[in-house]
C-alpha positions as CSV (number, residue, x, y, z in Angstrom):
1,M,0.0,0.0,0.0
2,K,1.4,3.4,-1.0
3,P,1.7,6.1,1.6
4,P,-0.8,8.9,1.3
5,R,0.3,11.5,-1.2
6,N,0.2,14.3,1.5
7,L,2.2,12.3,4.1
8,I,5.5,14.0,3.2
9,A,3.9,17.4,3.3
10,V,2.5,16.6,6.8
11,I,5.9,15.5,8.1
12,A,7.6,18.5,6.6
13,A,5.0,20.9,7.9
14,G,5.2,19.4,11.4
15,S,9.0,19.6,11.3
16,L,9.0,23.2,10.3
17,V,6.5,24.1,13.0
18,A,8.7,22.4,15.6
19,V,11.8,24.1,14.4
20,S,10.2,27.6,14.3
21,A,8.1,27.3,17.5
22,H,10.2,30.2,18.8
23,A,11.6,33.0,16.7
24,D,15.2,34.0,16.9
25,L,16.1,37.3,18.4
26,T,18.6,39.1,16.2
27,Y,20.3,42.4,16.8
28,T,22.4,43.7,13.8
29,F,22.4,47.4,14.9
30,A,21.5,48.5,11.5
31,T,20.0,51.9,12.6
32,D,20.5,52.2,16.4
33,A,21.7,50.5,19.6
34,E,18.5,48.4,19.8
35,G,18.2,48.7,23.6
36,F,21.8,47.7,24.4
37,Q,23.4,49.7,27.2
38,G,26.9,50.9,28.1
39,V,27.7,51.2,24.4
40,T,27.8,53.8,21.6
41,W,26.1,53.0,18.3
42,Q,28.4,53.4,15.2
43,S,27.2,54.5,11.8
44,A,30.0,52.7,10.0
45,S,32.0,49.4,10.5
46,P,35.4,49.7,12.0
47,T,38.2,49.4,9.4
48,G,38.8,45.7,8.7
49,W,35.3,44.5,9.6
50,A,33.2,43.2,6.6
51,G,29.9,43.3,8.5
52,L,27.1,45.8,8.0
53,P,28.1,49.4,8.5
54,A,26.3,49.4,11.9
55,V,28.7,47.9,14.3
56,K,28.2,48.6,17.9
57,Q,31.0,50.0,20.0
58,N,31.3,48.3,23.4
59,H,33.4,50.4,25.8
60,T,36.9,51.6,26.1
61,A,39.0,49.4,28.3
62,G,41.6,50.7,30.7
63,G,41.8,48.6,33.9
64,W,38.8,46.5,34.8
65,Q,35.3,47.3,33.4
66,M,32.1,45.3,33.3
67,V,28.7,46.7,32.3
68,M,25.2,45.3,31.7
69,T,25.0,45.3,28.0
70,K,21.5,44.0,27.4
71,E,18.5,43.4,29.6
72,F,15.8,42.1,27.4
73,A,12.8,44.5,27.5
74,W,9.1,43.6,27.8
75,A,8.8,45.4,24.4
76,A,9.3,44.9,20.7
77,G,12.8,44.4,19.4
78,G,15.2,41.9,17.8
79,G,12.4,40.6,15.6
80,S,9.9,39.9,18.4
81,A,6.9,41.8,19.7
82,N,8.1,41.1,23.3
83,Q,11.8,40.5,23.7
84,Q,11.6,39.3,27.3
85,L,9.0,36.6,26.6
86,E,10.8,35.4,23.5
87,M,14.1,35.4,25.4
88,Q,12.6,33.2,28.2
89,A,11.0,30.8,25.7
90,L,14.3,30.4,23.9
91,A,16.3,30.1,27.1
92,N,14.0,27.4,28.5
93,G,14.5,25.4,25.3
94,N,17.6,24.1,23.5
95,S,18.9,27.6,22.5
96,R,22.1,29.6,22.3
97,I,23.5,33.1,22.2
98,S,26.1,34.1,19.7
99,F,27.8,37.4,18.6
100,D,30.8,38.8,17.0
101,V,33.3,40.8,19.1
102,M,36.2,42.9,17.8
103,A,39.2,44.6,19.4
104,D,40.4,47.6,17.4
105,G,44.1,47.3,17.1
106,S,44.5,51.0,16.1
107,S,43.1,52.1,19.5
108,F,46.0,50.6,21.5
109,P,48.6,53.1,22.7
110,A,51.4,53.7,20.2
111,A,54.7,51.8,20.7
112,A,53.2,49.8,23.6
113,A,52.8,46.0,23.9
114,N,50.7,44.7,26.7
115,W,48.0,42.3,27.7
116,F,44.2,42.6,27.5
117,Q,41.1,40.6,28.2
118,F,37.5,40.5,27.1
119,N,34.9,39.0,29.4
120,I,31.2,38.0,29.1
121,A,28.8,37.2,31.9
122,G,25.2,36.1,32.3
123,N,23.1,37.1,35.3
124,S,19.7,35.7,36.3
125,D,17.6,35.2,39.3
126,G,18.2,31.5,39.8
127,S,20.6,29.8,42.1
128,T,23.4,30.0,39.5
129,G,23.0,33.8,39.3
130,W,26.1,35.6,38.1
131,T,28.2,33.4,35.7
132,Q,31.3,34.9,34.2
133,L,33.6,33.7,31.5
134,G,36.9,35.5,31.4
135,N,39.7,36.1,29.0
136,I,37.9,34.5,26.1
137,F,38.8,36.9,23.3
138,T,42.3,35.5,22.6
139,V,44.3,32.6,23.8
140,S,47.2,34.8,24.9
141,G,45.4,38.1,25.5
142,W,48.5,39.9,24.2
143,H,48.8,42.7,21.7
144,N,52.0,43.6,20.0
145,A,53.1,47.2,19.7
146,D,51.9,49.3,16.8
147,D,49.7,46.5,15.4
148,P,46.7,48.2,13.8
149,A,44.8,45.0,12.9
150,L,41.2,44.5,13.9
151,L,41.0,41.3,15.9
152,S,37.7,39.5,15.6
153,M,36.1,36.4,17.1
154,H,32.7,34.7,16.9
155,L,31.4,33.6,20.3
156,D,28.6,31.1,20.8
157,Y,27.3,29.8,24.2
158,S,24.3,28.0,25.5
159,F,22.1,29.7,28.0
160,A,23.2,27.2,30.6
161,Q,26.8,28.2,30.1
162,L,25.8,31.7,31.0
163,G,24.0,30.6,34.2
164,W,20.4,30.3,33.0
165,Q,18.3,27.6,34.6
166,P,14.8,26.7,33.4
167,G,12.3,28.6,35.6
168,D,14.4,31.7,36.0
169,T,12.4,34.8,35.3
170,W,15.0,37.3,34.1
171,F,18.4,37.3,32.3
172,Q,21.0,40.0,31.7
173,L,24.0,39.9,29.3
174,H,27.1,41.6,30.6
175,T,30.3,42.3,28.7
176,G,33.5,43.8,30.0
177,A,37.3,44.1,29.6
178,N,40.5,44.2,31.6
179,S,43.9,45.6,30.7
180,D,46.7,47.6,32.1
181,A,45.2,50.8,33.5
182,A,47.0,52.9,30.9
183,F,46.4,50.4,28.1
184,T,43.1,51.4,26.4
185,V,41.4,49.5,23.6
186,N,38.1,49.9,21.9
187,F,35.8,46.8,21.6
188,F,32.9,46.4,19.2
189,L,29.9,44.0,19.1
190,D,27.9,42.9,16.2
191,N,25.3,40.3,15.1
192,V,24.0,39.4,18.5
193,T,21.6,36.4,18.0
194,L,19.5,34.3,20.4
195,Y,18.5,31.2,18.4
196,A,16.9,27.8,18.9
197,V,18.7,24.6,18.1
198,P,16.4,21.9,16.6
199,E,15.8,18.9,18.9
200,P,17.2,15.5,17.7
201,T,13.6,14.3,17.2
202,V,12.9,17.2,14.8
203,L,16.0,16.4,12.9
204,S,14.9,12.7,12.7
205,L,11.5,13.7,11.4
206,I,13.1,15.8,8.7
207,A,15.4,12.9,7.7
208,L,12.5,10.5,7.7
209,G,10.5,12.9,5.5
210,A,13.4,13.2,3.0
211,G,13.8,9.4,2.9
212,M,10.1,8.8,2.3
213,F,10.1,11.5,-0.4
214,L,12.9,9.7,-2.2
215,A,11.2,6.3,-1.8
216,R,7.9,7.7,-3.1
217,R,9.7,9.1,-6.2
218,K,11.0,5.6,-7.0
219,L,7.5,4.2,-6.7
220,V,6.1,6.8,-9.0
């Protein structure tokens, strides 16, 4: 007995619904800071960055600095009518946070070689609370004298890595820097995305649908 002609469509539709149950939150800073704090919106990309001309400047490091960069509002933004509700829905599922971070080599003091760090932290109201990941921008955290290169890195973490636990009711994203007090450096952020990762069962359904589609083509 042949499978119903619409079976593949049903499987595909169900898979798509499962994958897109929660929309991504995406912040590209195309026109403004999009609710990010402790930062200055830039109208053009820093030299050496091929992203959109809307890169977000973080803050100028000189010694230890850590600021709350994003507290997801109960308002529209990032592609959702309510960022806070969408953030919680994503965080309680199999979702992650990713973004690009850049260190502007031309902002380092002339003729100076020294160390620097970039840090990220998640803060929420659960028992884990403040969770900080330090010195993640480079392996060595070292900048050679008079090197104007823009150093970039793509970071990607699960909500759990940033301290979120299912049932928490708020979450904050913090970014910061550390360096010699006289060793300033400008950091930039871009393409901040909160996105859902398909569950294994969804991937299995998609694979099953593809297999049945190929089998049906052979029957026809």
